[in-house]
C-alpha positions in Angstrom: -0.1 0.5 0.1 1.2 3.5 -1.5 1.4 5.4 2.2 -0.2 9.2 1.9 0.6 12.1 3.9 -1.5 12.4 7.0 -3.2 15.8 5.7 -4.9 13.4 2.3 -5.7 11.6 4.7 -7.4 14.6 7.3 -9.0 15.5 3.1 -10.7 12.9 2.3 -12.2 12.1 6.4 -13.3 15.8 6.4 -14.8 15.1 2.5 -17.2 12.1 3.4 -17.5 14.0 7.0 -19.9 16.4 5.1 -21.6 14.9 2.1 -22.3 11.2 3.9 -25.2 12.5 5.3 -26.6 13.9 1.2 -26.3 10.3 -0.3 -28.2 6.9 -1.3 -26.8 4.0 0.3 -24.6 3.0 -1.8 -21.9 6.1 -1.8 -22.1 5.8 1.6 -21.0 1.8 1.0 -18.6 3.2 -0.6 -17.4 6.5 1.7 -17.1 3.2 4.6 -15.2 1.0 2.1 -13.0 4.8 2.0 -13.2 5.2 6.2 -12.1 1.2 6.4 -8.6 2.7 3.8 -8.0 4.7 5.8 -8.2 3.0 8.4 -6.0 0.7 6.6 -3.2 3.3 6.1 -3.0 4.9 9.4 -2.2 0.6 11.5 1.0 1.4 8.3 2.0 4.5 9.8 5.3 4.9 11.7 5.2 8.0 13.9 8.1 10.3 14.3 6.8 11.9 16.9 4.2 12.3 19.8 2.4 14.7 18.6 1.8 13.0 15.5 1.4 9.4 17.7 -1.4 11.3 18.5 -3.0 13.3 15.9 -2.5 9.1 14.4 -4.5 8.1 17.9 -7.0 10.9 16.3 -8.1 10.9 13.5 -8.9 7.1 13.8 -10.8 7.7 16.6 -12.5 9.9 13.8 -12.8 7.4 11.0 -14.2 5.0 13.5 -17.5 6.9 15.0 -17.5 8.5 11.7 -18.3 4.8 9.9 -20.3 3.5 13.5 -22.4 6.2 12.6 -22.5 5.8 8.9 -23.2 1.6 9.1 -26.1 2.5 11.7 -27.8 5.7 8.4 -27.8 2.1 6.7 -29.2 0.1 9.6 -26.0 -2.0 10.2 -24.8 -3.2 13.2 -21.7 -1.3 14.3 -19.1 -4.0 15.8 -19.5 -4.2 19.4 -16.5 -2.9 21.4 -14.9 -5.5 23.1 -13.2 -5.1 26.2 -9.7 -6.0 23.5 -11.0 -2.9 22.1 -10.9 -0.8 25.1 -6.9 0.7 26.9 -6.6 -0.5 29.5 -2.8 0.8 30.6 -3.7 3.7 33.6 
């Protein structure tokens, strides 16, 4: 997978955030696939600074929330959160 800059991920996320509510179900499913791709790209990134790590975590959270909203609008149940998903470090 070709790496893309965080700024490009943010631009794509912002675009989907702005338009998904007015889209058709097919377009929303495409948005879900695009968001899933963005998550995969974030996972592949190797942050160089703690600020970059925080930014990646923030974007990951925004993408996951948006995916849940789109899934709910499509009548798809979002994946339940398990205890493995929770960060238990103090």
